[in-house]
C-alpha positions in Angstrom: 43.1 -4.3 -10.1 46.4 -4.8 -12.0 44.7 -7.6 -13.9 41.9 -5.3 -15.0 44.4 -2.7 -16.2 46.4 -5.4 -18.0 43.4 -6.8 -19.8 42.0 -3.4 -20.7 45.2 -1.9 -22.0 44.9 -0.7 -25.6 41.1 -1.6 -25.7 38.0 0.5 -25.8 35.8 -0.1 -22.7 32.0 0.1 -23.1 29.6 0.2 -20.2 26.9 2.1 -18.3 28.1 4.7 -15.9 31.6 3.4 -16.6 33.3 6.7 -15.5 32.0 6.0 -12.0 33.1 2.5 -11.9 36.6 3.3 -13.1 36.8 6.2 -10.6 35.8 3.8 -7.7 38.4 1.4 -8.8 41.0 4.1 -9.0 41.7 3.1 -12.6 42.6 5.6 -15.3 41.5 4.6 -18.8 41.5 7.0 -21.8 39.3 5.0 -24.2 35.8 4.2 -23.0 32.3 4.7 -24.2 29.7 5.4 -21.5 26.0 5.2 -22.2 25.4 7.8 -19.4 27.3 10.3 -21.6 25.8 9.1 -24.8 22.2 9.2 -23.6 21.9 11.9 -20.8 18.9 12.3 -18.6 16.4 15.0 -19.6 16.9 16.9 -16.4 20.7 16.9 -16.9 23.3 15.9 -14.2 23.3 14.7 -11.5 20.4 12.6 -12.9 21.3 9.6 -14.9 19.2 7.3 -17.2 18.9 3.8 -15.8 20.3 1.1 -18.0 17.1 -0.8 -17.5 15.1 2.1 -19.0 17.6 2.7 -21.9 17.4 -1.0 -22.8 13.8 -0.9 -23.1 13.6 2.5 -24.8 16.2 1.8 -27.5 16.2 -2.2 -27.8 12.8 -3.0 -26.6 14.4 -5.4 -24.3 13.6 -6.0 -20.6 16.6 -6.3 -18.4 17.2 -6.4 -14.6 13.9 -8.0 -13.9 14.6 -10.3 -10.9 18.2 -11.2 -10.3 20.9 -8.7 -11.3 23.1 -10.1 -14.2 26.2 -8.1 -15.0 26.6 -10.1 -18.3 23.1 -9.0 -19.3 24.0 -5.4 -18.5 27.2 -5.6 -20.4 25.3 -6.8 -23.5 22.7 -4.1 -23.1 25.4 -1.4 -22.9 27.1 -2.8 -26.1 
């Protein structure tokens, strides 16, 4: 985890449900953009839009069909 903190220092992180990921890793980071916050679910929390659905709705791109690819997820979130 120290390596993650070192790499991310001074950078803006972008991801989907990133607040949850950072919390699970017990990492505090002040500058991040989370697609869950940017595009909330119509029913509000605790419901969250799936990245798969957001990628199709906004980018017209199919992701997460078959094997899960974290690189593909990162590109879609960006």
